[in-house]
N, C-alpha and C positions, 0 to 999 in steps of 0.2 A: 781297746782290743788292736787297734791299726799300730800300737806303738810298738807291739810283739812281733810284728810282721818284717820281714828283711826290705829295705829300701826300694830296692827294683818293684818289689809285690805292692809296696805302699804307692808308687808312683803309677802302677798299672790301677790300681783301686780307685787314684783320684782320677786318671783319664778317664777310666771307665765312667765315673760319676760325671764328670765333665761333658764327655759325650751324651750322655744321658740327658743333662742339663740342657746342653745344645740342641739335642732332639725333641725334646720336652717343647723347650722354647721356640722352637722352629714350626713343632705342630701348633703351640698356641697362636703364633702369629699369620701360620696360614689360615687356623680357625678364625682370627679376627679378619683377616684380609676376605676370608669366602663368606664370613657373616657381614663385611660391610659391602662386598657385593652383591649378596642377595637383598641386602636393604635398598642397595641403589636401585637394583631392578624392580622389587617391590613399591619403590616410592614410586619408580617411573610409570608402573603399571598403575598404580594408584591416581597418580597426577594425570595420565591419560584418561583415566575412567571419568576422574573429575570434572576433565575439560570437557569431554564431550558430553556428560551429563548436564554440564552448566549451559553448554550452548544449546543443548537440546531444551533445559528448564527456562532459558533465554528466550527461545521461540514459543515454547509452549505456554508461557508466562502471559502471553498474548491470549491464551484460549484458558484462563483463571485455573491455570494447573492442570486442566483436563488433558486424556489422551486424545491427538487427532480424531480419531473413528467417535468420540464424544461429540465432536464439535460438528459434525455433518449434519447439519440443521438444513432442512427440508422444507418445502411447503407442507400446508396441511393435509392435504390428500397425498403426501409422496408415502409411498411404500417404505418403511425402515430396513426392509433388506436389500432396496435397490440403492441405499447408501453406500459412499465408497471413501474409506479415512483417506483424509488429506496430509501430507508432509511439507513441512516447510526446511528449506528453500526450493524443495523440488516442484512442488507445486505454484510456484510463482513464474515458475518457467511456462516452455509451451505444452502442450497435449497435443501428442501424435493422433488421439483417436476424437478430439473435437475438431470438426471440419471450419466451424467459424469460430474465431477467438480475436479477443481485442484486450490492449490494455491502453487505460484512461485514464489522462491527469486535468483537473481543473483545477488551479491557481488564482487567487486572489492576491496581488501583489501591489506593493506602494514603494515609492523611492525613499530610501532612508534618509537621504537630506533634505526632500519637501514629501511629507507625506498628501499633500494634497495631489500629488501626480500619482493616479490608480491606474492600473493595467489589470485586464485579465488575460489569462492563456490557457488555452484547451488544446491539448494534444492527445490523439488517439491513433497508437500503432496498431493497425489491423491485419492478421495471418492472411485472411482469405476473403476477398483478394488483398494481395500484399501493398499496401497504402499507408499514408498518412494523413490526417485530417487536422489540420493547423488553422488557430484563430487565434490572434492577438488584437484586445480592446485596448486604444488609448483614451482614458477618461478625459484627459486635460484638453487633449486636441482632438478629441470627439471623431478619431479614425477607427477603422476596422481593417486588419489586413489579414487575410485567411486563404487558405489552397487548398487543395486536394492534391496530393504528391503521390501518383501513380509510382510503383516499383516493378521492376521484375523480381524480386524476391528480396530476402534479408542476407547481407553478408554473414550473420552470426545470429542465430535464433537459441539461444540456450535451453536446453533439456533438464537440468538439474537446477538451474538458477535464471531469475530474470536478465537475461542477455540478448537486447535486441538491437541491431547496428547495419546500417546502410550508409557507406562511406563517411562524413564526417556529422552523420546524425546517429543517437543512440541514446539507449535507456538502459542502463548496468546496475545489478544490485552490487553495494559496494560495503553493505554491512548487516545487519541485523534490522531486519525491514528498513533499509536505508537504502537511497539509490541517486544515482546521477544521472541527468540528462543534458544533453548538447543539444542543438538544434539549430540549423543554418539554412534560411532561405530569402535568398536574392540580398536584400540588403538589411536583413533582421537576424540577429544572431542571438540565442537564448542559452544562459549555463545556470543548471540548478542543480543544489543540493536538498534533498528529499529526506526526513525522518519522521515514520510514524509514532505519534503520541499516544497512539489508543489502539486496542486489540482490533484486528482485522475481523470483522463479521462475516461470517459464512451464510450466505442463503442458500445456497443450492450445491449440490455435489453427487450427481447421482448419473445414471447411465445415460441422461439425455442432455445435462445442463451442468455448468460448473459457474460460481460466481460470488465472489466476496467484494467487501468494501472497506476501505480504510480511511474512517471519516474526518481524521483529525490528523493532517500532514504539515508539519514545520518546514519551510519554505526558503531559502535564501539562495542568492546568487547574482547575476549579472545581466542586464538586458542591452543590446544594441540595437537601437532603432533608427536609420537613415544614420544622421552625423552625431544623433545623443546616444550618452552612455549614462545607465543608470545603475547603481546598487540597489538592489531590491530585495525584500523581505515580505514574508506573507503568510497566508495558508494555502493549505491544497484539499485534494479530495482524489483519491485513487479507486479506480473500478477495473477490476479483472473479469471478464467474462468471456463462458464460450457455448457453444452448441454442437452437439454431435452431427446433427445434419444443418438446415439453413435456420436463418432466425426466424422465430416463431411469429413475431408481429411485424407488422409494416408502418405503422404510426403510433406514437404515444407522446404523454407531456412528463417528464421528469424533472422533480424539484429536490433540490440539498441544501439545507440552511446550516450556517455554522456560525454560531452565536459566540461572544464575548464571555459567557459564563459557563464555558466549557461543556457544551450542548450541540449537538448536532439531530436534524430533522429530515428525514428523508420518505418520499412517498413518488408515486405515480399516478398518473390521471390518464383517461382518453386512448386506452390501451384499444388497440384494434388489430386482430390477428390475420395472418397471411389469409384464413379462408372469410375473414370480415364480419368475426365476433367481434362486438363492442362491450366494455367493461369500462362504465363511468371512473371507478377510481377504486384504488387496492388500500389496504390498513396501513397506515401511518407508522414509521418507527422511528423512537426518541433514544439518542445514546448519550449516557450522563457516564462520569467519572471515567473507568478504564472501559468505555464500550458496553456498558449496561444496556441493555435493550429494553424500552417499553413499548407495547403497541397499542396504539388507537383504533379502534373499529371507524372503518369508510363512513359509517353514518353519524358519528361524533366530530367529525371537523368539516369545515368547509374553506372552499378555496373559490375567491371572488377577484375576476378581472377589473382592474380599475381605469385603465387605459393602453392604447395599443398603437402599434403601428405599422403600417401597412405597406410590405413589399411593392414598390412600382413595377416591378417586372413581371413579379408573379402574381400580385393583387393578394397573396397570402396576409392575413394580420396576424401579428403577434405580441401577445401580452407584454409590455414594458412597466406595467406597475400593476402587484397583485397583493392581495391581502390572505393570508392563513389565519384562521380562527379554530379555536379548542375551548368552546365556552366552559367545559366540567374543568377544564384544568387552568382557567383563567390565562389562556394564550391568544395574543393576537398581535401577529406581526405582518410588518408591511414590506415588501422588497421593491426597489426601482433600480431600473437599467441604468448601466452608469453611461452609455450610449444606445440611441433606439436600434439601430440596424447592427446586427451581430450575427448574420447570417454567414455561413460557409459557404465562398463561391466555388461552384462545380458539384454541390451536394444536391441541387433540386430543391433547397429549400430549408436544409437543416438549419436551427438557431442554435448556438449556445453563447446563453448570455450570462454577463457577469452583473451580480445586482448588488446594491447596498441595503441594509436589513435595519430595521428601527423598529421600536415597539415594546412588549412585554411579555414575560415568561413567569408565569405562577404569580403575576403580579407584579414584577418586578422589572423596572427597567433595563432594557438590553438593545445592544447593536451588534451587528455581525455582516455576513455576506453570504450570497445565497448565488447557485449555479440553477438556470432552469434551460433544460435540452427541450427542443419541440422539432419531433421529425412529424412533419405535415404529412 
């Protein structure tokens, strides 16, 4: 059919077909480009959502995959309606509604070059009053260094994550349940990297109190003590606690054990409230694997003091060797202080003791560390 047309008509038809072909090709390319752009945008949105979901899952994984609201574990008599959802990392930082709040670390350290060099480090950053309680125990030289560092406030107190700083002293969140601590006081300097190996356990989160514990912390870093420099490693325990008004108790004994079979134990005895009410001891908690909690009734365990040290200044006696027994579970553990005097100067007798633990857990031989806090 085309052969019967004049040459110029034939050229026009070819040109028209070429133009149509070019237009169709251009449209096709535009569609491909548009499709590619849409795919890139969709991929970016998906990746963004996956990232935030991953980060959320990574944090919530510390709570057995449950939502934060499902993890607001309170006391037995707590009204469930008063429980408040918890969100990390925001709840690792400051709570504006809490009048009293502190961040606490107990670290059991050893020299990487010589494991016989044992150290205990306790740091508590307090919001109100703004101060830092510090205690460093040198087991080899049988010395204790401690102080209460009173402040006029913190330079930085994070509201969306853990960030506490005063001059060259700080406790900062560096990752998902990872932290950096730098402390310098006189001729002592401590640099620590912390990483939680287990899920935080939330004891309280209501309108009156907030309290969670991280029972197994991997610790590494450096310690400068006078003219000595040590690269150290060990285990730590973190508490973050606060109250809407004043602290409800005025004295207590708190025990935290960390065993080499990946088990931690915590309990409190001799609680005295601000109104003078006395409670002999509370139920004991056992943490296994990823912070699975078991509770032992207060009537089913015994704590026996085996040896004491008496402070010559205050005449207060402190148990420097004690024994925990849970007969039904075949648990028998003895804790011995690495040095007798671990009182924090300037506190009126607060004892933050680092202990070595030996004994049996469910019939198996174990070793480990313990922290004993005594508020007389």
